[in-house]
RODO-2510 file (C-alpha; in nm, 4 decimals, decimal comma):
residues 306
     n   res          X          Y          Z
     1     m    -0,2339    -3,6059    -3,0378
     2     k    -0,4812    -3,5342    -2,7563
     3     k    -0,2065    -3,5841    -2,4978
     4     l     0,0197    -3,3432    -2,6856
     5     f    -0,2591    -3,0850    -2,6999
     6     a    -0,3265    -3,1223    -2,3276
     7     l     0,0429    -3,0826    -2,2468
     8     t     0,0679    -2,7721    -2,4637
     9     l    -0,2392    -2,6227    -2,2976
    10     a    -0,0939    -2,6907    -1,9541
    11     l     0,2341    -2,5232    -2,0433
    12     v     0,0551    -2,2175    -2,1794
    13     a    -0,1607    -2,1919    -1,8685
    14     a     0,1252    -2,2385    -1,6214
    15     p     0,2486    -1,8760    -1,6097
    16     a    -0,1013    -1,7543    -1,5255
    17     l    -0,1212    -1,9964    -1,2338
    18     l     0,1785    -1,8302    -1,0725
    19     f    -0,0364    -1,5237    -1,0146
    20     a    -0,3581    -1,7066    -0,9253
    21     q    -0,5670    -1,4614    -0,7292
    22     a    -0,8799    -1,4353    -0,5223
    23     t    -1,0648    -1,1321    -0,3925
    24     v    -1,1814    -1,1267    -0,0315
    25     s    -1,3987    -0,8723     0,1468
    26     l    -1,2295    -0,6867     0,4310
    27     y    -1,5332    -0,7099     0,6550
    28     a    -1,7518    -1,0152     0,7127
    29     g    -2,0529    -0,8110     0,8230
    30     t    -2,1351    -0,4435     0,8512
    31     i    -1,8636    -0,2145     0,7206
    32     p    -1,7637     0,0238     1,0005
    33     n    -1,7880     0,3986     0,9483
    34     s    -2,0217     0,3629     0,6520
    35     i    -2,3518     0,5105     0,5361
    36     a    -2,5986     0,3201     0,3206
    37     t    -2,5823     0,4710    -0,0268
    38     n    -2,6724     0,4157    -0,3889
    39     l    -2,3270     0,5312    -0,4934
    40     q    -2,1682     0,2839    -0,7326
    41     e    -1,8009     0,2029    -0,7666
    42     s    -1,6610     0,3158    -1,0998
    43     s    -1,3691     0,1909    -1,3052
    44     i    -1,2182     0,3514    -1,6132
    45     t    -0,9438     0,2386    -1,8477
    46     l    -0,7246     0,5240    -1,9666
    47     a    -0,6543     0,5719    -2,3358
    48     g    -0,2847     0,5020    -2,2814
    49     g    -0,3562     0,2040    -2,0591
    50     g    -0,4080     0,1841    -1,6876
    51     v    -0,7163     0,1278    -1,4744
    52     r    -0,8464     0,3808    -1,2226
    53     i    -1,1082     0,2955    -0,9605
    54     s    -1,3131     0,5488    -0,7663
    55     n    -1,6145     0,5550    -0,5316
    56     v    -1,5035     0,2434    -0,3460
    57     v    -1,7897     0,1246    -0,1262
    58     q    -1,6888    -0,2377    -0,0627
    59     p    -1,3213    -0,2543     0,0420
    60     t    -1,1395    -0,5724    -0,0574
    61     l    -0,8055    -0,7490    -0,0723
    62     q    -0,6964    -0,9086    -0,3979
    63     v    -0,4633    -1,1959    -0,3166
    64     f    -0,1616    -1,2773    -0,5348
    65     r     0,0167    -1,5951    -0,4292
    66     p     0,3645    -1,6940    -0,5484
    67     a     0,4528    -2,0367    -0,6820
    68     k     0,4682    -2,2851    -0,3950
    69     d     0,8353    -2,3579    -0,4513
    70     k     0,9144    -1,9848    -0,4211
    71     a     0,6891    -1,8877    -0,1307
    72     n     0,8908    -1,7680     0,1691
    73     g     0,6164    -1,6773     0,4173
    74     t     0,6391    -1,2996     0,3829
    75     a     0,3295    -1,0936     0,3028
    76     i     0,3030    -0,7385     0,1690
    77     i    -0,0158    -0,5316     0,1529
    78     i    -0,0116    -0,2815    -0,1352
    79     c    -0,1912     0,0547    -0,1139
    80     p    -0,2280     0,2084    -0,4632
    81     g    -0,2110     0,5848    -0,4972
    82     g    -0,4440     0,8347    -0,6580
    83     g    -0,4602     1,1428    -0,4376
    84     y    -0,7318     0,9910    -0,2147
    85     a    -0,9645     1,0440    -0,5147
    86     r    -0,9045     0,7241    -0,7125
    87     l    -0,6858     0,4129    -0,7080
    88     s    -0,4240     0,3272    -0,9714
    89     i    -0,5139    -0,0337    -0,9198
    90     d    -0,2864    -0,1897    -1,1832
    91     s     0,0329     0,0164    -1,2200
    92     e     0,0516     0,0689    -0,8431
    93     g    -0,1277    -0,2513    -0,7499
    94     s    -0,1460    -0,5740    -0,9471
    95     d     0,1714    -0,5074    -1,1492
    96     v     0,3668    -0,4660    -0,8267
    97     a     0,2002    -0,7698    -0,6694
    98     k     0,3248    -0,9895    -0,9530
    99     r     0,6776    -0,8556    -0,9105
   100     l     0,6605    -0,9358    -0,5400
   101     n     0,5452    -1,2878    -0,6277
   102     d     0,8716    -1,3254    -0,8203
   103     m     1,0471    -1,2642    -0,4870
   104     g     0,8414    -1,5358    -0,3166
   105     v     0,6219    -1,2819    -0,1372
   106     t     0,2462    -1,3238    -0,1022
   107     a     0,0972    -0,9899    -0,2092
   108     f    -0,2376    -0,8329    -0,1271
   109     v    -0,3695    -0,5351    -0,3255
   110     l    -0,5867    -0,3256    -0,0964
   111     k    -0,8880    -0,1616    -0,2554
   112     y    -0,9519     0,0836     0,0261
   113     r    -1,2324     0,3320     0,0689
   114     l    -1,1553     0,6822    -0,0474
   115     p    -1,2647     0,9724     0,1751
   116     n    -1,6255     1,0587     0,0938
   117     d    -1,8806     1,2472     0,3046
   118     q    -2,1624     1,0712     0,1189
   119     t    -2,0626     0,7248     0,2324
   120     q    -1,8729     0,7773     0,5603
   121     p    -1,9714     0,9587     0,8820
   122     d    -1,5998     1,0295     0,9355
   123     k    -1,4181     1,0293     0,6038
   124     t    -1,0850     1,1044     0,7711
   125     t    -1,0571     0,7620     0,9340
   126     a    -1,2098     0,5417     0,6603
   127     p    -0,8860     0,4633     0,4693
   128     l    -0,6941     0,3852     0,7904
   129     l    -0,9762     0,1619     0,9152
   130     d    -0,9405    -0,0406     0,5961
   131     a    -0,5602    -0,0577     0,6087
   132     q    -0,5660    -0,1744     0,9696
   133     q    -0,8375    -0,4289     0,8951
   134     a    -0,6236    -0,5589     0,6079
   135     l    -0,3348    -0,6125     0,8505
   136     r    -0,5659    -0,7982     1,0890
   137     l    -0,7162    -1,0129     0,8158
   138     v    -0,3825    -1,1171     0,6673
   139     r    -0,2522    -1,2162     1,0100
   140     q    -0,5713    -1,3996     1,1026
   141     r    -0,5524    -1,6013     0,7801
   142     a    -0,1791    -1,6603     0,7990
   143     t    -0,2137    -2,0385     0,8004
   144     e    -0,4486    -2,0332     0,5011
   145     y    -0,2073    -1,8192     0,2989
   146     g     0,1079    -1,9903     0,4222
   147     i     0,2572    -1,6747     0,5688
   148     n     0,4347    -1,5769     0,8894
   149     p     0,2159    -1,3311     1,0864
   150     g     0,5370    -1,1670     1,2078
   151     r     0,6454    -1,0854     0,8507
   152     v     0,3637    -0,8652     0,7214
   153     g     0,4650    -0,5375     0,5574
   154     i     0,2719    -0,2563     0,3931
   155     l     0,3708    -0,0744     0,0742
   156     g     0,2147     0,2434    -0,0615
   157     f     0,2440     0,4807    -0,3553
   158     s     0,1753     0,8550    -0,3378
   159     a    -0,1449     0,9012    -0,1313
   160     g    -0,1312     0,5260    -0,0748
   161     g     0,2106     0,6001     0,0733
   162     h     0,0426     0,8418     0,3119
   163     l    -0,1977     0,5660     0,4114
   164     a     0,0860     0,3143     0,4544
   165     s     0,2914     0,5611     0,6599
   166     t    -0,0174     0,6375     0,8705
   167     a    -0,0558     0,2647     0,9358
   168     g     0,3113     0,2588     1,0331
   169     t     0,2844     0,5475     1,2796
   170     h    -0,0699     0,5232     1,4237
   171     f    -0,0903     0,1559     1,5225
   172     s    -0,0792     0,2124     1,8998
   173     a    -0,4311     0,3614     1,8894
   174     p    -0,6232     0,1676     1,6213
   175     a    -0,8955     0,3549     1,4377
   176     g    -1,2571     0,2696     1,5066
   177     d    -1,4232     0,0718     1,7813
   178     t    -1,3132    -0,2901     1,7763
   179     k    -1,2544    -0,5611     2,0327
   180     d    -1,0179    -0,7441     1,7995
   181     n    -0,6727    -0,7374     1,9567
   182     t    -0,4864    -0,8634     1,6472
   183     s    -0,1819    -0,6421     1,5952
   184     v    -0,2191    -0,3675     1,3345
   185     r     0,1493    -0,2735     1,3425
   186     p     0,3166    -0,3459     1,0074
   187     d     0,6467    -0,5295     1,0428
   188     f     0,8071    -0,3066     0,7778
   189     l     0,7143    -0,0118     0,5537
   190     m     0,7829     0,0580     0,1862
   191     l     0,6934     0,4075     0,0673
   192     l     0,7128     0,5094    -0,2998
   193     y     0,7010     0,8845    -0,3770
   194     p     0,4777     0,9107    -0,0699
   195     v     0,2633     1,1925     0,0571
   196     i     0,3972     1,2229     0,4116
   197     s     0,3404     1,5746     0,5406
   198     f     0,0218     1,7813     0,5517
   199     t     0,2060     2,0971     0,6551
   200     d     0,1386     2,3952     0,4297
   201     s     0,4872     2,3975     0,2765
   202     l     0,4961     2,0281     0,1802
   203     a     0,1403     1,9030     0,1519
   204     h    -0,0098     1,7629    -0,1641
   205     a    -0,3105     1,9931    -0,1453
   206     g    -0,5583     1,7554    -0,3066
   207     s    -0,4755     1,4635    -0,0785
   208     r    -0,4951     1,6802     0,2324
   209     e    -0,8267     1,8393     0,1406
   210     r    -0,9881     1,5103     0,0433
   211     l    -0,8850     1,3449     0,3692
   212     l    -0,9208     1,6341     0,6151
   213     g    -1,1568     1,8724     0,4378
   214     p    -1,1004     2,2316     0,3214
   215     a    -1,0265     2,3770     0,6662
   216     p    -0,8325     2,1269     0,8772
   217     t    -0,7393     2,2210     1,2310
   218     p    -0,3747     2,2569     1,3339
   219     e    -0,4142     1,9393     1,5399
   220     q    -0,5426     1,7427     1,2389
   221     i    -0,2522     1,8673     1,0284
   222     r    -0,0051     1,7660     1,2995
   223     l    -0,1664     1,4259     1,3525
   224     y    -0,1628     1,3340     0,9830
   225     s     0,1808     1,4790     0,9095
   226     n     0,3452     1,1447     0,9601
   227     e     0,7008     1,2727     0,9816
   228     q     0,5848     1,4154     1,3161
   229     q     0,4499     1,0790     1,4330
   230     v     0,7647     0,8669     1,3970
   231     t     0,8814     0,6964     1,7171
   232     a     1,1304     0,4254     1,8056
   233     q     0,8473     0,1752     1,7461
   234     t     0,7966     0,2799     1,3827
   235     p     0,8762    -0,0203     1,1591
   236     p     1,1932    -0,0388     0,9449
   237     t     1,1328     0,1691     0,6340
   238     f     1,2291     0,1695     0,2649
   239     l     1,1794     0,4936     0,0685
   240     v     1,1911     0,5790    -0,3040
   241     h     1,1418     0,9216    -0,4617
   242     a     1,2449     1,1267    -0,7655
   243     a     1,4051     1,4650    -0,7020
   244     d     1,2097     1,6253    -0,9866
   245     d     0,8686     1,5173    -0,8528
   246     k     0,6467     1,8231    -0,9025
   247     t     0,3336     1,6610    -0,7582
   248     v     0,4620     1,5357    -0,4232
   249     k     0,7796     1,7132    -0,3194
   250     v     1,0804     1,4925    -0,2517
   251     q     1,1083     1,6641     0,0867
   252     n     0,8219     1,4401     0,2003
   253     s     1,0528     1,1387     0,1842
   254     l     1,3490     1,3359     0,3162
   255     r     1,1572     1,4467     0,6250
   256     f     1,0401     1,0945     0,6986
   257     y     1,3934     0,9634     0,6507
   258     e     1,5309     1,2238     0,8918
   259     a     1,2587     1,1449     1,1458
   260     c     1,3484     0,7761     1,1289
   261     l     1,7154     0,8563     1,1851
   262     r     1,6335     1,0677     1,4903
   263     a     1,4153     0,7912     1,6349
   264     g     1,6679     0,5161     1,5657
   265     v     1,4420     0,3433     1,3120
   266     p     1,6312     0,1439     1,0451
   267     v     1,5696     0,3252     0,7164
   268     e     1,6956     0,3032     0,3579
   269     m     1,6213     0,5615     0,0900
   270     h     1,6788     0,5679    -0,2867
   271     l     1,6556     0,9003    -0,4693
   272     y     1,6548     0,9399    -0,8473
   273     p     1,7395     1,2720    -1,0157
   274     r     1,4503     1,2254    -1,2595
   275     g     1,1326     1,0259    -1,2825
   276     g     0,8625     1,2708    -1,1860
   277     h     0,5592     1,1322    -1,0091
   278     g     0,3597     0,8150    -1,0525
   279     f     0,6148     0,6001    -1,2349
   280     g     0,4908     0,2827    -1,0686
   281     l     0,7085    -0,0236    -1,1049
   282     y     0,9413     0,1284    -1,3663
   283     n     1,1201     0,4622    -1,3590
   284     k     1,1981     0,4886    -1,7293
   285     t     1,4594     0,7610    -1,6798
   286     t     1,7098     0,5175    -1,5297
   287     k     1,8381     0,1647    -1,5832
   288     d     1,8312     0,1176    -1,2086
   289     s     1,5336    -0,0772    -1,0714
   290     w     1,3884     0,0262    -0,7379
   291     a     1,2192    -0,3162    -0,7214
   292     e     1,5618    -0,4815    -0,7284
   293     r     1,6770    -0,2441    -0,4546
   294     l     1,3683    -0,3416    -0,2570
   295     q     1,4426    -0,7098    -0,3082
   296     n     1,7961    -0,6578    -0,1764
   297     w     1,6604    -0,4716     0,1275
   298     l     1,4029    -0,7392     0,2029
   299     d     1,6681    -1,0076     0,1639
   300     a     1,9196    -0,8273     0,3851
   301     n     1,6583    -0,8067     0,6612
   302     g     1,5736    -1,1763     0,6398
   303     w     1,2235    -1,1291     0,4992
   304     l     1,2946    -1,3400     0,1900
   305     t     1,4374    -1,6323     0,3854
   306     k     1,2201    -1,9437     0,3787
***
């Protein structure tokens, strides 16, 4: 009877083990571009479900590892969205990580610092510092996580898509002052209803103001309008957007797609007529699954090959 109970318990616990996770700090010592503060991180659970985190002071990576028999050596860092004001840490983070585990991908949910004058001398560079440090850390621990350091991608939603696209277009001049020469260039980009442009006609006003302040200079707008930063070295890109998105105009993805074409960057885009903004893993207006499209794209490029 005891053996039967133990076997039953093991079978019940097995699915949870597939998504066994650990949380690691991005920085071993002093966090760069930070001010000592009493500000506390906050987390709220919405009435309809969903967790939102704000006031991030200690940036981390939450590690989601696939089953050993599925693991293929590819890693993807996930940047949740939230308008640079909060992080949709589950619907645009852990939920997606688990889906990537199904593909054999090791996933890392990035809890990055949100722009804040109280906690950062230069709030504009804080999120990018964290994204680039995440890329370094994953590559430096490649052996520990069983991944190929040449198969590390970054995926972002909404403002997290702006951060991911910034990482994919600003890697030649890493943010901050570091002597670490580990590459911060993502090997591929995945951008879901992303904020791309900070130009007046396309910008998501809240994201732009929170990152650049209320009166950004023309040079700041140009620098962080990532459709203007695409070069031939920009990583292969996968884009998803809904045409009826009223929060972040679909033209953000269209402009980035066009910029990739001009630069000769391999790019694939999937547009849905409906879906609005913030649909996360599931666009309930269609039977089509962008995650399946992503899996096909990753597979076609050899990133799911063991």
